[in-house]
N, C-alpha and C positions, 0 to 999 in steps of 0.2 A: 174800214179793215178786218179781214176775217182772217185771222193768226191761229197757229195750233199746229200738232202732230199729226201725220199723216201715216202710219206706221210709225217706221226709223228715220223721217222726214220732217222738219221743221218749216211749214210753209207761212209765206205771208202771200194773201190774195187782195187787191186794190178793187174797188167799186170800178165802176165807168170814170165816175168823176176825181175820183184819187188817183186813177192811173193818167188823165192828162196831167194834171197837177205832178205829179212824180216824173214823168216825164218830161217835161219844163224843168223840174229842179235836178235832174240826173244829166240831163241838155242831152237827151238821146234822139234829137231828130239829128244831131249833129254827128254822130258817133252808128247810129243804125235805122238810119233813115225808114220810113216805112214800116216798120217794126212797130207791133201794137202791145204794150207791158200791160201782164198781167199780173206779176208777184215777185217774190223773192221765194227761191227753193234752198233749202240749207244755210240760207245766212251768205252764200257763196255765188250764187247764180240767180240771173235773173229766169224771168217765165215770159215768154214771149208770143206774139203770132206773129208768125215772118209774111213776109210781104204774097205768098202763095195762098196763106188761110192757114198754114200747119200750126199746133202748138208747137212749140222747142224751147229749149233752154242753153242759157249762153252765161261763160261766167262774166262778173260784172268787172272785172280787168282780165285780158282785156275786152272791150265789145268788140268782138269780133266775129262776123259772119260766119266766117268758115270755121269757128267752134262750137256752131247749134248743134245741139244733137237733139232727137226727136224727145219730146215730151208729152205725159197722156195725163189728166186727172179722171176720176171715177166719178161715173153718171150723177151718180148720188154721194157728193162730197159732204164726208161732217169732220173737222177741226178738231183735234182734241186739245182745249185751251189748257195754257202752262203757264198760269202766274209768275213764274221765273223769267220768261222771258218775252212778255206782253211787252211791245215799245220797244225791245230791244233789237239791236241787229250784231252782231258777231262779227269782229274786223281784225284781219290783220293787219297791223300797225305799217312791216313791210308783206306787201301784198304777195302771195306765193307766186306768180308768173315773175316779180324779179326778184327771187332769192328769199324770200319769207318761209321762217319756218313752223310748221301749223304745231306743232310740236315745244315751242319754247313759249312757255307761260307768258315772259316779258313781250312777246309780238302780238297778243291777242289784248283786244280792249273790245267794251260794250256800249254802242254807240246808240244815236237817237235815229231816226230817218232823213230829220236834216243834216247832221252832221254825216250817213251815210253818202245821202248824194252829194253832200261837198265833196266827202273821200272819194268816191267811185269820180265825179267830172276830173278832179285833178288829175287821178291819177292815168285816166285815161288819155289827157291833154297830154301827160308823160309818154304813153306807149306810143301815142300820134309823134310826136314829134321827133321819139328816137327813129322811128319806123321812116318816118322823114327824112331825116338825116341816113340813115340808112341808104335809102334808094337812092340819094345825091352821091353817095359815091360807089 
């Protein structure tokens, strides 16, 4: 993993092998099939290559292709390391999409990549269940 600051954004970028492993842990084939995981942007968004080959950013919750926005990385990428955040991912206990308050410090936690993958997969399962339920009514 290559992680650190790029200007005002904290990025975590995966090698190809790390991307394959992380994609499996996040269950991305279920939520965003045919997307290739590149990394995390500012802890709240994934960086993907979409099925057309374009680099994009998508919120971790919900993993919804309609929420993808174009993203770019500089050609000569250098991430400024920051030991305070190495190996940690900021997580809102109640994700913002589900009404979590980003200003409430009681809603904030720092988790490992493994914990993050479990949380992202669980919350996206909840989102998909609600979406399915809404479509049936």
